[in-house]
Backbone as a ProteinNet text record, in pm:
[ID]
protein_1_A
[PRIMARY]
YAKIGYSFAGWNTKADGTGITYANNASVKNLTATEGGVVTLYAQWISCSYTVHFDANEGVCSTASKTVAYDNVYGELPVATRVGYTFNGWRTQSAGGKTVLADDLVKDDSDHTLYAHWLLNCNIIYNANGGTGEPSRFTCIEGRSTTLSNVIPKKTFAISYDANSGTISETGKSVVCTFAGWKEGDNIYAAGSKAAFYNHTTLYAQWNNPVAGMLPVPTKQ
[TERTIARY]
12598.5	12522.4	12393.8	12286.8	12159	12075.6	12003.5	11908.9	11796.5	11673.6	11558.9	11553.2	11546.9	11533.5	11663.5	11776.9	11905.9	12007.9	12109.8	12224.8	12347.1	12433.3	12552.4	12653.1	12708.2	12797.6	12934.1	12972.9	13104.7	13101.5	13221.2	13237.6	13289.2	13261.9	13309.5	13340.3	13436.6	13474.6	13372	13276.7	13169.5	13034.8	12937.5	12806.2	12736.8	12762.3	12693.3	12766.9	12876	12947	13044.1	13070.1	13159.5	13304.8	13333.2	13470.2	13542.7	13633.8	13711.7	13634.4	13623.6	13546.9	13639.8	13592.3	13665.1	13568.4	13618.8	13536.3	13529.4	13423.1	13410.9	13525	13584.4	13695	13825.7	13829	13952.9	14059.5	14187.6	14298.9	14333.9	14340.1	14364.9	14474.8	14539.9	14640.5	14650.3	14705.5	14724.1	14593.3	14486.7	14358.4	14362.2	14452.7	14465.7	14610.9	14655.3	14792.5	14807.3	14692.8	14694.7	14717.1	14821.7	14848.5	14735.7	14684.4	14574.8	14441.3	14438.5	14314.7	14205.7	14083.1	13966.2	13906.9	13886.4	13827	13692.2	13591.8	13458.3	13434.5	13398	13359.2	13208.4	13146.6	13000.9	12959.8	12867.6	12816	12745	12764	12699.3	12598.3	12487	12378.3	12327.6	12288.6	12228.8	12088.1	11991.1	11852.1	11841.9	11767.3	11743.4	11634.1	11645.3	11544.3	11447.6	11320.6	11217.2	11127.3	11059.2	10967.1	10824.5	10756.8	10613.9	10534.5	10444.9	10357.9	10223.1	10163.2	10034	9926.2	9828.8	9715.3	9595.3	9545.6	9436.8	9303.3	9294.2	9174.2	9046.6	9042.3	8931.2	8935.5	9035.6	9053	9172.5	9227.6	9342.8	9446.9	9574	9682.9	9798.3	9845.3	9951	10087.6	10102.2	10228.1	10215.2	10296.9	10287	10361.5	10473.5	10553.3	10651.3	10713.5	10822	10915.4	11037	11135	11134.7	11132.7	11134.8	11244.7	11284.4	11387.6	11330.5	11371	11322.4	11351.8	11253.8	11262.4	11267.8	11246.5	11230.4	11083	11039.8	10899.7	10872.5	10745.8	10706.8	10724.8	10707	10715.1	10587.7	10595.3	10476.5	10416	10285.6	10212.5	10121	10101.1	10018.1	9870.6	9793.3	9647.5	9583.3	9505	9435.6	9300.1	9240.9	9108.8	9018.8	8889	8789.7	8657.9	8598.1	8472.6	8364.7	8299.4	8189.8	8234.1	8363.8	8415.5	8514	8532.8	8633.7	8745.8	8869.5	8985.7	8994.8	9017.7	9020.2	9150.9	9258.5	9389.4	9433.7	9553.5	9615.9	9612.9	9586.4	9584.7	9663.8	9693.7	9777.9	9702.7	9571.1	9491.3	9384	9335.9	9234.2	9102.2	9074.7	8956.9	9004.8	8981	9033.6	9180.4	9258.8	9401.3	9429.2	9556.6	9601.8	9624.5	9580.8	9603.2	9751	9805	9944.4	9946.7	10013.9	10024.9	10167.9	10184.7	10315.1	10421.8	10383.3	10483.2	10495.8	10432.9	10449.6	10585.4	10646.1	10773.4	10751.3	10842.1	10836.6	10880.6	10793.1	10823	10805.7	10777	10766.4	10902.8	10966.4	11102.5	11104.7	11018.9	11016	10938	10944.6	10859.7	10714.6	10630.4	10491.2	10399	10269.4	10167.9	10075	10044.8	9942.7	9821.1	9701.9	9577.3	9497.7	9450.5	9364.8	9230.7	9177.2	9043.3	8954	8824	8730	8607.1	8551.4	8420.7	8327.9	8209.1	8111.3	8064.2	8056.4	7991	7841.1	7770	7628.4	7540.6	7456.2	7358.5	7232.3	7195	7078.3	6968.9	6852.1	6738.9	6625.5	6569.1	6450.8	6325.4	6230.4	6102.4	5992.3	5916.9	5815.8	5696.1	5688.8	5586.1	5445	5411.9	5278.8	5276.7	5386.2	5394.5	5472.3	5510.8	5588.8	5699.9	5797.9	5902.6	6010.8	6037.9	6143.9	6280.3	6379.1	6512.6	6579.9	6685.3	6761.6	6840.7	6862.3	6943.1	7086.2	7160.2	7299.3	7382.1	7512.6	7604.5	7682.8	7699.4	7779.5	7870	7969.3	8065.9	8016.5	8024	7978.3	8027	7930.3	7963	7999.7	8011.4	8050.3	7928.4	7929.8	7814.7	7790.8	7663.9	7624.9	7500.6	7476.5	7361.5	7253.3	7134.1	7021.6	6972.8	6903.7	6853.3	6750.7	6750.9	6649.6	6520.1	6521.5	6402	6294.2	6175.1	6062.5	5961.2	5928	5829.1	5689.4	5595.4	5457.1	5363.6	5253.2	5151.1	5014.5	4928.7	4791.6	4694.2	4571.3	4467.7	4337	4254.3	4130.7	4012.6	3928.1	3801.6	3688.5	3605.1	3487.5	3362	3266.8	3141.6	3026.9	2941.3	2822.7	2701	2621.7	2506.5	2393	2404.1	2304.9	2162.3	2142.3	2013	1988.5	2077.9	2065.5	2157.8	2180.3	2270.8	2380.9	2494.4	2609.4	2687.5	2750.7	2817.2	2949.5	3009.4	3134.4	3135.2	3206.1	3206.6	3327	3422.4	3539.1	3652.1	3758.3	3875.3	3999	4115	4241.6	4298	4343.8	4397.7	4547.7	4626.9	4772.8	4814.6	4897.8	4954.3	5080.8	5105.7	5225.4	5337.9	5453.4	5570	5623.9	5655	5698.4	5838.8	5912.4	6050.1	6072.7	6198.9	6239.1	6266.7	6207.6	6220.8	6312.4	6400.6	6487	6488.4	6421.1	6409.3	6333.8	6396.2	6333.3	6372.3	6450.5	6499.4	6419.1	6390.5	6324.8	6412.4	6444.6	6533.4	6457	6479.7	6421.4	6496.7	6430.6	6497.6	6613.5	6730.4	6846.3	6924.6	6884.4	6954.2	7075.8	7157.3	7274.5	7237.3	7304.1	7279.8	7402.3	7414.7	7522.4	7460.3	7505.2	7449.5	7560	7522.3	7620.5	7589.7	7489.9	7455	7372.1	7344.4	7254	7117.2	7056.6	6937.4	6832.8	6706	6594.9	6526.4	6512.5	6444.2	6301.2	6205.9	6064.4	6004.2	5939.3	5874	5762.2	5751.7	5643.9	5549.7	5420.8	5318.9	5226.8	5196.7	5096	4957.2	4861.6	4724.2	4674	4618.6	4572.2	4445.4	4425.3	4302.8	4215.6	4095	4006.5	3954.4	3948.7	3899.9	3747	3694.7	3549.1	3489.7	3383.6	3314.8	3188.4	3154.8	3033.3	2906.3	2799.6	2671.2	2576.6	2536.7	2446.2	2301.5	2222.3	2079.4	1997.2	1871.4	1781.8	1639.3	1574	1436.9	1339.1
10392.2	10268	10290.9	10232.5	10256.3	10129.2	10112.3	10002.4	10052.9	10039.8	10095.3	10040.2	10132.7	10094.4	10059.9	10075.5	10038.8	10149.9	10150.5	10239.4	10152.9	10201.6	10126.7	10122.4	10002.9	9985.6	9930.5	9947.1	9903.7	9772.2	9711.2	9589.4	9476.3	9353.9	9236.9	9126.8	9044.8	8935.2	8821.6	8827.4	8728.5	8800.1	8739.6	8802.3	8821	8727.6	8737	8826	8890.3	8984.8	8922.4	8791.9	8725.7	8723.3	8780.9	8784.3	8910.4	8955	9076.1	9196.9	9299.2	9418.8	9529.5	9600.1	9715.4	9833.7	9949.6	10070.1	10113.5	10184.4	10236.6	10334.9	10327.3	10414.2	10384.6	10273	10237.6	10192.5	10220.5	10173.2	10031	9939	9798.9	9743.6	9636.9	9567.6	9423.2	9342.4	9200.3	9133.5	9159.4	9096.4	8945.4	8900.8	8757.9	8727.1	8610	8567.7	8511.7	8495.6	8439.1	8549.9	8535.2	8636	8637.4	8753.9	8767.8	8718.4	8686.2	8634.1	8740.6	8694.5	8783.6	8773.4	8888	8892.6	8963.4	8901.3	8963.1	9018.9	9145.7	9209.3	9231.8	9205.5	9213.7	9337.3	9413.9	9532.1	9486.8	9560	9531.8	9642.8	9603.3	9698.1	9690.6	9805.2	9813.6	9870	9802.9	9850.1	9991.2	10076.1	10211.3	10208.7	10299.2	10310.8	10423.8	10401.3	10501.1	10512	10624.9	10648.1	10619.1	10534.6	10508	10587.6	10671.4	10750.3	10679.6	10686.8	10622	10728.6	10725.3	10817.4	10740.7	10781.7	10708	10724.7	10816.6	10824.9	10840.6	10946.3	10981.5	10904.1	10821.3	10750.7	10806.4	10725.5	10764.4	10653.6	10692.6	10597	10654.7	10578.7	10628.2	10630.6	10556.2	10553.2	10639.1	10743.6	10835.5	10782.2	10710.6	10663.9	10557.1	10489.2	10394.8	10389.6	10343.3	10331.2	10187.7	10175.3	10044.1	10042.8	9923.9	9909.3	9842.9	9891.5	9837.8	9688.1	9613.9	9468.3	9390.5	9458.5	9392.7	9401.2	9316.6	9320.8	9446.9	9488.3	9604.9	9579.7	9456.6	9427.1	9468.1	9469.8	9498.5	9633.7	9633.6	9756.1	9792.5	9920.4	9960.8	9932.6	9935.8	9920.1	10053.6	10106.8	10233.3	10206.2	10309.5	10297.1	10411.3	10384.7	10486.2	10449.8	10544.4	10519.8	10476	10363.7	10314.8	10232.2	10205.1	10130.6	10023.2	9924	9820.3	9839.1	9838.3	9856.9	9742.6	9778.1	9678.2	9682.4	9722.7	9715.2	9844.5	9836.1	9950.6	9930.3	10040.3	10034.8	10153.1	10145.1	10246.4	10374	10372.1	10491.4	10506.1	10627.4	10651.2	10584.3	10567.8	10493.6	10398.5	10271.1	10173.3	10146.4	10130.3	10102.8	9957.1	9927	9790.7	9769.4	9654	9620.1	9590.5	9642.3	9618.3	9541.6	9425.7	9341.4	9345.5	9299.1	9304.4	9227.1	9116.6	9035.5	9068.7	9177.9	9224.6	9292.8	9276.9	9342.4	9487.8	9573.4	9715.4	9729.3	9782.2	9800.2	9945.3	10033.2	10175.9	10238.6	10295.8	10346.9	10494.9	10530.5	10667.5	10664.1	10772.4	10783.2	10774	10705.8	10691.3	10680.8	10686	10687.9	10569.4	10506.3	10401.5	10456.2	10418	10472.6	10363.4	10395.8	10302.8	10289.4	10168.5	10144.8	10088.1	10112.2	10088.3	10012.7	9934.9	9872.1	9926.1	9966.5	10021.8	9914.7	9951.9	9865.8	9892.3	9802.2	9822.8	9791.1	9884.9	9862.9	9802.8	9685	9614.1	9611.2	9661.8	9671.2	9581.1	9503.6	9422.6	9501.6	9508.4	9574.6	9469.6	9443.8	9337.4	9371.7	9496.7	9533.9	9497.9	9546.2	9519.3	9402.4	9329.2	9216.5	9255.1	9156.5	9178.4	9074.4	9101.5	9004	8998.9	9112.4	9112.6	9095.6	9036.5	9019	9154.3	9151.4	9272.9	9314.5	9443.8	9494.3	9442.9	9441.8	9396.2	9472.9	9454.4	9519.9	9414.8	9435.6	9345.2	9428	9362.9	9432.2	9433.4	9548.7	9570.1	9460.9	9400	9304.3	9165	9144.6	9013.4	8935.2	8806.5	8723	8721.4	8733.4	8728.4	8641.2	8587.1	8499.6	8575.4	8576	8643.3	8562.4	8632.2	8568.7	8460	8356.4	8250.4	8288.3	8398.4	8441.7	8484.9	8431.1	8464.5	8547.5	8664.8	8748.5	8687.3	8743.1	8694.5	8809.7	8770.7	8870.6	8803.3	8861.2	8810.3	8926.3	8892	8994.7	8929.3	9012.4	8962.8	8977.1	8873.8	8879.5	8883.7	8982.6	8994	8962.2	8893.1	8857.4	8937	8992.3	9065	8993.9	8930.8	8852.8	8941.3	9071.6	9165.1	9127	9127.9	9095.6	8945.8	8866	8722.2	8673.9	8545.1	8487.8	8411	8400.3	8334.3	8264.4	8154.9	8072.4	8132.6	8218	8281.9	8426.5	8510.1	8652.2	8692.3	8603	8635.6	8536	8555.4	8470.3	8543.6	8488.6	8545.7	8459.8	8525.1	8455.8	8487.3	8384.4	8400.4	8412.6	8513	8530.5	8446.5	8396.6	8316.6	8406.9	8395.4	8474.6	8427.1	8521.8	8487.1	8537	8583.9	8626.4	8774	8814.6	8954.5	9017.5	9135.4	9198	9319.8	9326.1	9442.4	9470.4	9578.4	9605.9	9495.3	9435.7	9325	9189	9189.5	9064.5	9024.1	8895.3	8840.8	8728.9	8738	8642.3	8562.7	8432.2	8347.9	8370.6	8346.1	8353.8	8254.6	8298.1	8210.9	8195.5	8266.2	8251.8	8343.6	8324.3	8406.6	8527.4	8639.8	8760.3	8849.5	8941.1	9040.1	9177.3	9275.8	9410	9511	9618.9	9719.2	9857.1	9864.8	9992.4	9963.5	10068.6	10053.2	10011.1	9911.7	9849.3	9818.1	9837.6	9791	9676.3	9564.6	9446.9	9444.1	9434.3	9437.3	9296.9	9256.1	9125.8	9122.8	9010.8	8989	8883.4	8902.9	8814.8	8761.5	8631.7	8574.7	8609.8	8621.3	8651.3	8540.1	8574.7	8472.1	8403.7	8283.9	8209.2	8208.1	8259.9	8272.2	8136.8	8038.6	7907.4	7903.6	7807.1	7792	7910	7965	8074.6	8022.5	8080.7	8035	8073.9	7999.7	8029.9	8090	8214.3	8276.9	8227.8	8243.6	8209.5	8328.1	8328.2	8437.4	8382.6	8406.5	8359.1	8452.5
8692.2	8693.5	8772.5	8726	8791.8	8794.6	8902.9	8918	9006.5	8958.8	9031.5	9173.2	9269.8	9409.3	9478.7	9409	9466.3	9443.6	9527.5	9506.5	9478.9	9389.1	9347.8	9462	9489.5	9604.1	9563.5	9436.7	9392.6	9316.5	9303.8	9224.5	9311.4	9269.3	9342	9242.1	9278.7	9189.1	9187.5	9279.3	9280	9280.2	9211.9	9198.5	9332.8	9426.8	9556.4	9655.7	9610.5	9696.1	9793.8	9783.3	9879	9832.4	9714.8	9663.1	9706.5	9621.8	9649.7	9600	9687.3	9654.2	9604.8	9501.6	9447.5	9439.4	9482.6	9471.4	9325.9	9291.6	9157.1	9130.1	9009.8	8966.2	9040.8	9113.8	9184.4	9084.1	9117.4	9035.1	9079.3	8984.4	9018.1	8928.3	8974.3	8894.3	8943.3	8858.5	8890.2	8934.6	8856.4	8888.9	8864.9	8775.6	8749	8717	8753.4	8726.6	8585.9	8519.6	8384.4	8282.9	8204.8	8102.8	8000.4	7975.6	7880.1	7933.1	8062.3	8122.2	8128.5	8137.7	8146.1	8286.5	8347.9	8481.8	8474.5	8531.5	8536.8	8675.9	8679.6	8805.3	8804.1	8917.4	8927.8	9007.8	8951.1	9021.8	9148.4	9255.6	9383.3	9414.5	9472	9494.1	9637.5	9689.6	9822.7	9808.6	9873.2	9868.2	9925.7	9855.4	9904.9	10011.8	10105.6	10211.2	10178.8	10209.2	10184.5	10307.5	10316.2	10427.4	10382.9	10458.8	10435.1	10537.1	10488	10574.7	10586.6	10704.2	10728.4	10744.2	10652.2	10655.6	10711.7	10828.9	10895.2	10824.4	10726.7	10641.7	10724.8	10805.2	10895.2	11026.5	11045.2	11171.9	11247.3	11335.7	11416.6	11409.7	11389	11387.3	11469.2	11567.3	11655.9	11588.1	11477.7	11403.8	11279.1	11269.5	11155.7	11033.7	11054.7	10941.5	10988.1	10892.3	10921.4	10801.3	10822.4	10714.9	10662.6	10530.4	10466.9	10360.9	10318.8	10216.9	10092.9	9978.4	9851.2	9840.9	9788.9	9770.5	9901.2	10013	10142.1	10181.7	10275.6	10317.3	10398.1	10396.4	10475.7	10624.9	10665.2	10807.9	10879.7	11011.1	11092.6	11056.6	11032.3	10999.7	11116.4	11142.5	11256.2	11230.5	11336.6	11327.9	11364.7	11273	11297.7	11362.6	11421.1	11483.8	11436.1	11438.9	11401.5	11467.5	11533.7	11604.3	11504.8	11534.5	11450.8	11331.5	11321.5	11206.3	11251.7	11164	11185.1	11083.9	11132.1	11044.6	10944.2	10816.1	10709.6	10630.7	10697.5	10634.7	10567.5	10507	10439.8	10289.4	10216.6	10071.1	10015.7	9888.1	9825.1	9789.4	9798.3	9770.4	9878	9895.8	9998.3	9963.5	9835.1	9788.5	9680	9698.2	9602.8	9629.8	9522.6	9538.4	9568.5	9591.7	9616.5	9765.4	9815.5	9955.7	9979.4	10089.2	10127.1	10259	10258.8	10377.5	10431.2	10553	10618.7	10542.4	10476.2	10407	10258.6	10214.3	10077	10061.3	9943.8	9915.6	9876.8	9920.8	9885	9739.7	9654.8	9513	9468.7	9562.1	9532.4	9560.8	9456.4	9472.5	9510.4	9604.1	9657.5	9788.4	9863.8	9982.1	9936.7	10013.1	9971.1	10092.3	10064.7	10169.8	10155.7	10269.6	10274.5	10349.1	10303.4	10357.5	10428	10546.9	10620.5	10548.2	10547	10491.3	10601.4	10583.6	10692.9	10646.5	10739.3	10721.3	10829.9	10788.5	10882.6	10980.9	11108.4	11206.5	11196.1	11130.7	11099.7	11221.2	11258.5	11365.1	11303.4	11350.4	11295.7	11402.4	11366	11458.7	11408.8	11499.4	11467.6	11504.6	11413.7	11438.5	11424.7	11531.8	11530	11442.2	11396.6	11297.8	11344.9	11464.3	11519.7	11615	11622.3	11714.4	11839.2	11915	12037	12045.7	12133	12157.9	12052.2	11986.7	11886.8	11955.1	11884.1	11941.5	11968.5	12046.4	12073.8	11950.2	11937.7	11826.8	11841.1	11730.4	11735.1	11632.4	11639.9	11548	11471.1	11341.2	11258.7	11168.5	11110.6	11025.7	10881.3	10820.1	10682.8	10587.5	10516.5	10412.2	10459.1	10588.9	10639.4	10687.1	10659.5	10693.7	10844.5	10881.2	11021.2	11033.8	11150.6	11172.9	11247.5	11190.9	11255.6	11375.9	11464.4	11586.3	11554.8	11639.7	11629.2	11700	11773.4	11847	11747.6	11765	11675.8	11753.4	11702.7	11771.4	11759	11833.5	11831.1	11795.5	11730.4	11698.4	11704.6	11780.2	11790.8	11772.9	11739.4	11742	11789.3	11844.2	11906	11810.6	11808.9	11734.8	11836.2	11824.2	11911.9	11831.6	11897.8	11832.1	11895.4	11812.4	11858.9	11798.1	11883	11834.1	11784.9	11805.5	11752	11794.1	11926.9	11990	12000.1	11951.4	11966.3	12077.1	12078.5	12178.3	12106.8	12174.8	12113.7	12223.8	12189.1	12291.4	12339.3	12261.9	12303.9	12253.2	12323	12288.1	12203.4	12186.2	12104.6	12126	12052.6	12070	12016.6	12050	12005.4	11892.3	11786.6	11670.3	11658.9	11636.6	11627.5	11480.8	11452.6	11318.1	11304.2	11186.6	11160.6	11110.7	11175.8	11138.5	11003.6	10912.1	10775.9	10744	10845.1	10820	10846.8	10828.7	10847.9	10711.7	10688.9	10557.6	10563.3	10463.4	10442.7	10293.7	10251.9	10108.8	10039.7	9938.3	9865.7	9923	10029.1	10086.4	10209.2	10220.8	10338.5	10393.8	10522.6	10586.9	10691.9	10694.3	10798.6	10928.8	11040.7	11170.4	11172.8	11221.7	11230.5	11101.8	10995.4	10867.4	10860	10757.9	10734.1	10648	10675.5	10596.9	10605.4	10510.2	10512.4	10488.1	10564.2	10555.1	10526.3	10460.1	10417.8	10474.2	10558.7	10620.9	10745.7	10822.6	10936.4	10882	10942.5	10883.6	10989.7	10953.1	11034.9	10963.4	11032.1	10978.1	11031.9	10942.8	10980.7	10973	11081.4	11083.6	10979.6	10911.7	10815.1	10870.5	10846.7	10903.8	10796.1	10804.4	10715.6	10767.7	10675.2	10716	10807.5	10921	11015.8	10965.9	11017.2	10986.2	11110.9	11096.1	11212.4	11259	11168.9	11206.7	11214.1	11286.4	11299.1	11373.8	11319.1	11383.7	11453.8	11566.6	11637.8	11560	11583.6	11519.6	11622.9	11606.4	11701.7	11681	11783	11774.2	11819.5	11776	11814.4	11820.3	11934.1	11952.6	11881.6
[MASK]
+++++++++++++++++++++++++++++++++++++++++++++++++++++++++++++++++++++++++++++++++++++++++++++++++++++++++++++++++++++++++++++++++++++++++++++++++++++++++++++++++++++++++++++++++++++++++++++++++++++++++++++++++++++++++++++

């Protein structure tokens, strides 16, 4: 007798195993007091145990393996670690595969391996792109939404006036550029907005062209 993931454990007069148990090939008599009666015996099964191996997949895992039983939950699973990455669970393949959780039933009828999966801890750097006062760099988890800093950098430039042998009421002024967001590739993010990153990234400040405003009128005698 065979059943995937189970070993045969004999016969019982009740399906749930609470009746009278008989070993396979056992000699029996007087199963029923009814002449010509029919007795049904139910096969009994015990879940097979298998070894699950844990492959840290370039990380480190203090637990090498554990024993599980077919059609029972995996139970508590270890947490692996890897420098520069966040642990993202166990899967049936080193790349891709199916995610396995602690309350999932064991359906693999042999010893098998689970592989740690990882999300990169992305280093995000702000570059003021000619300005000053950019926010501090930060780290976020690959693919997960994060909120950019509300800090807005500043950029100014100086205009000098030369009257060219004439006279002028002022010699120059400072013009402020308007911040237009943080650029990454084709994407531009406003300060304080949500974003998701998949690699180490530098965000470059974007600036609108400044408006010089009213210019002084020089005179010459």
